[in-house]
C-alpha positions, 0 to 999 in steps of 0.5 A, spaced: 499 499 500 502 506 498 504 511 503 501 518 503 505 524 505 502 530 508 505 537 505 507 539 512 510 532 514 514 533 507 516 540 509 519 538 516 523 533 513 526 537 507 527 543 513 531 538 517 535 535 511 537 542 509 538 545 516 543 540 518 547 540 512 554 543 514 555 545 507 549 550 507 548 556 510 540 556 511 539 562 515 535 566 510 532 560 507 525 558 507 521 552 505 514 551 503 510 545 500 504 545 496 501 538 493 508 535 494 512 540 490 517 543 494 519 551 493 526 554 496 526 561 497 531 566 500 538 567 499 545 563 500 552 565 500 554 561 494 551 558 488 554 551 490 549 551 496 543 553 492 545 546 488 546 542 494 539 545 497 535 542 491 539 536 491 537 535 499 530 536 497 530 531 492 532 526 496 525 526 501 520 521 500 513 524 498 517 530 494 514 531 487 518 536 484 523 542 487 522 549 485 529 552 486 528 560 487 534 561 491 538 567 490 545 567 491 548 573 495 555 574 495 559 575 501 564 579 496 563 581 489 568 577 484 569 580 477 567 576 471 575 576 469 576 573 476 571 568 476 573 566 469 580 565 470 578 560 476 574 556 472 579 555 467 584 553 472 579 548 475 578 545 468 585 545 466 587 541 472 581 536 473 583 529 471 576 527 469 576 532 463 580 529 457 581 535 453 579 542 457 581 546 451 575 544 447 571 547 453 569 555 452 568 559 458 564 566 458 562 570 464 557 576 465 555 579 471 557 572 475 553 568 470 557 563 467 556 560 460 560 553 458 560 551 451 564 546 447 564 539 446 566 533 451 566 525 449 561 523 455 556 526 460 560 525 466 565 530 463 559 535 462 557 534 469 565 535 471 565 541 467 559 544 471 562 542 477 568 546 476 564 552 474 559 552 480 564 551 485 568 557 483 567 563 488 563 569 485 558 564 481 551 566 481 548 561 476 551 556 471 548 555 464 551 548 461 551 549 453 556 543 453 555 538 447 556 531 448 559 528 442 561 520 443 567 518 439 564 512 437 557 512 434 553 506 436 546 504 434 540 506 437 537 499 438 544 497 442 543 504 446 536 502 448 538 495 450 543 498 455 539 503 458 533 498 459 538 494 462 541 499 466 534 501 469 532 494 470 538 493 474 539 499 479 536 497 486 534 505 487 529 505 481 522 501 480 523 501 473 517 497 471 513 503 468 519 506 465 519 506 457 525 507 453 526 509 446 532 512 442 532 516 436 539 518 433 542 517 440 537 521 444 534 517 449 527 518 451 524 516 458 517 516 459 512 513 464 512 513 472 516 512 478 514 512 485 519 518 487 522 524 484 529 522 486 528 516 481 527 521 476 534 524 477 536 517 478 533 514 471 537 520 468 544 518 470 543 511 468 541 513 461 547 518 461 552 512 463 550 508 457 556 509 452 553 513 445 548 517 449 548 524 446 542 527 450 536 524 455 529 527 454 526 525 461 519 526 461 518 521 467 512 523 472 511 521 479 505 517 481 
């Protein structure tokens, strides 16, 4: 029998998770919940704290979606050139990124835009990590394209994504439909929790040959 979580209970659990996370200064952060949708409002000192707060909320049972309205209120102002140079150094020394020269970094009023190409989704997320951990960042727009070095057939990719979902102990994949067109994976259907939506995307992105993932899963 499915367990129903009341908004008040979800809100308390989300707040407990965030307020006890030592990585987050929750002094000016508020949490509200309406019909299972969590709204994060207020300010945090860094962009990394904004991302971490949303990650904490997604893990809570009963959460259907997370709307992250947190604004970054910097302790001091960093110039765009300082931010860009820091990110550039982060990318250049990151062992996870095979060819950082293929990545472009622009910064406008603290908003970072990443462009270029990488061979895998893991490297795309690594580039984002290197950007949002830099001091002074207000937001990160990750426009890096994934270009796998070897082209794989859609049927092969679909079979591997299906296998990854079915063998993931953290996902109830019985109602997830998978289709692949030109390397783009489409996930449709329902899962029991919002956390499993993110997990399904991660499983799909981990399959070689995937160029993009369109996640249309909903919580049932």
